[in-house]
C-alpha positions in Angstrom: -145.6 100.2 86.7 -146.6 98.3 84.1 -146.1 98.7 80.5 -148.8 101.0 79.2 -149.5 98.7 76.0 -150.6 96.1 78.7 -153.3 97.8 80.2 -154.8 97.8 76.5 -157.3 94.3 76.6 -159.8 92.8 74.4 -163.2 92.9 76.2 -162.4 88.6 77.3 -159.1 89.5 78.8 -160.5 92.9 80.7 -163.6 90.1 81.8 -160.9 87.8 83.3 -159.4 90.3 85.1 -162.1 91.5 86.4 -163.5 88.2 87.4 -160.5 88.6 89.7 -160.7 92.1 91.1 -164.7 90.8 92.0 -162.6 88.4 94.1 -161.2 90.8 95.8 -164.0 92.6 96.7 -162.5 96.0 94.4 -165.3 98.6 93.3 -165.0 98.4 89.7 -166.0 101.8 88.0 -166.5 102.3 84.3 -165.7 105.9 82.1 -166.1 106.1 78.4 -165.5 108.7 75.9 -163.6 109.0 72.2 -160.6 111.3 73.8 -160.0 112.7 70.7 -157.5 115.7 71.5 -157.1 115.0 74.8 -157.6 117.7 77.1 -157.7 118.8 81.3 -161.1 117.8 80.8 -160.6 114.8 79.7 -158.3 114.5 82.9 -160.5 115.8 85.8 -163.2 113.0 84.1 -161.1 110.2 84.9 -159.4 111.4 87.8 -162.9 112.2 89.1 -164.0 108.4 88.0 -161.2 106.8 89.4 -161.9 108.3 93.2 -165.4 106.6 92.8 -163.6 102.7 93.1 -160.7 101.0 93.5 -160.2 100.0 89.3 -160.8 102.0 86.6 -161.3 100.5 83.3 -161.5 103.7 80.0 -163.7 102.1 77.5 -162.6 104.3 74.0 -164.4 104.6 71.4 -163.1 103.4 68.2 -162.6 105.2 65.2 -165.5 103.7 63.3 -167.7 104.5 66.3 -166.3 108.2 67.0 -167.1 108.4 62.5 -170.4 107.8 63.4 -171.5 109.6 66.4 -169.1 113.0 65.2 -168.6 112.9 61.5 -166.2 111.7 58.9 -163.3 114.3 59.8 -163.5 112.4 63.4 -161.2 111.5 64.8 -158.2 113.6 64.9 -155.8 111.3 66.2 -156.5 107.5 65.5 -158.3 104.7 68.0 -154.1 103.5 69.0 -152.9 106.7 69.7 -155.9 107.6 71.7 -155.9 103.8 73.9 -151.9 104.6 74.7 -152.7 108.3 76.0 -155.4 106.8 77.9 -154.1 103.9 79.6 -151.1 106.1 80.4 -152.6 107.7 83.2 -152.3 106.6 87.1 -155.6 106.7 87.3 -156.3 104.1 84.4 -156.6 100.9 85.3 -157.3 99.4 82.3 -158.5 100.4 78.7 -161.2 98.7 76.2 -162.1 100.1 72.6 -165.2 99.3 71.5 -167.2 99.9 68.0 -171.1 100.9 69.7 -172.6 104.2 69.8 -173.3 103.4 73.7 -171.4 101.6 76.4 -174.6 99.8 77.0 -173.2 96.0 75.4 -169.7 96.5 77.8 -172.0 97.4 80.9 -173.6 94.0 80.2 -170.3 92.3 79.6 -168.6 93.8 82.3 -171.0 94.7 85.1 -169.1 97.5 86.9 -170.1 98.9 90.2 -170.7 102.0 89.1 -170.7 103.9 85.4 -169.3 107.1 85.5 -169.9 110.6 82.7 -168.3 113.4 82.3 -170.5 116.4 83.6 -171.6 117.2 80.0 -174.5 114.8 81.5 -176.9 114.8 83.9 -178.1 111.1 85.9 -181.0 111.5 83.8 -179.6 112.4 80.4 -176.3 109.1 80.5 -177.7 107.2 77.2 -177.3 103.9 79.2 -179.0 105.1 82.2 -181.6 102.5 81.9 -179.7 99.7 81.2 -177.6 100.7 84.4 -180.6 100.6 86.5 -182.0 97.1 85.3 -177.9 95.7 86.3 -178.0 97.4 89.2 -175.0 99.7 88.1 -175.3 103.1 89.6 -174.6 105.9 87.6 -172.0 108.8 88.8 -171.2 112.0 87.4 -168.1 113.4 87.7 -164.9 115.9 87.0 -166.3 119.2 87.5 -168.1 121.8 85.3 -167.4 121.0 81.4 -164.3 123.8 80.8 -164.0 122.5 77.0 -164.6 119.8 74.2 -162.4 117.9 71.6 -165.2 120.1 69.3 -163.8 123.2 70.7 -160.3 122.8 70.8 -160.7 122.1 67.2 -162.6 125.3 66.5 -159.8 127.2 68.1 -157.4 125.4 65.9 -158.9 126.3 62.7 -159.7 130.3 64.1 -156.3 129.9 64.6 -154.8 128.8 61.8 -156.9 131.3 59.6 -155.9 134.1 61.4 -152.8 133.0 60.7 -153.0 132.4 57.2 -155.1 136.1 56.7 -152.2 139.0 54.8 
């Protein structure tokens, strides 16, 4: 197995890798998310996304992007650590960081066959659905029912910490 860090690529390097994959007739799937405080829902989502094709690319929101989407106290885990955690999963082939609030620019650049989203979406609520549709990219929902989120985990940690501090 190749070292985890070599699976985290720049957009330009990733584009070259995907060109090779297309020549080999591989079906490319793009999944994305912040993956702050990685949990079982993330794992099920990425395993489900991988099952949709031959190669899974995961776009991880940069720290800047997460702050813009979730507020100044997020992310809890820095982008380098989050990217390494995701890249270490057997089901993930490549990871790329992105600064935007959606993956629309990456969809345009990388042109995957499938854009996979977690079950907190429906095909009709995926923010990038129109871009995917216009580019001929299939939108798929995967990972089973939404069980938890990083925000839920943070809320539970705060509650437990507060309870532990009570006299």
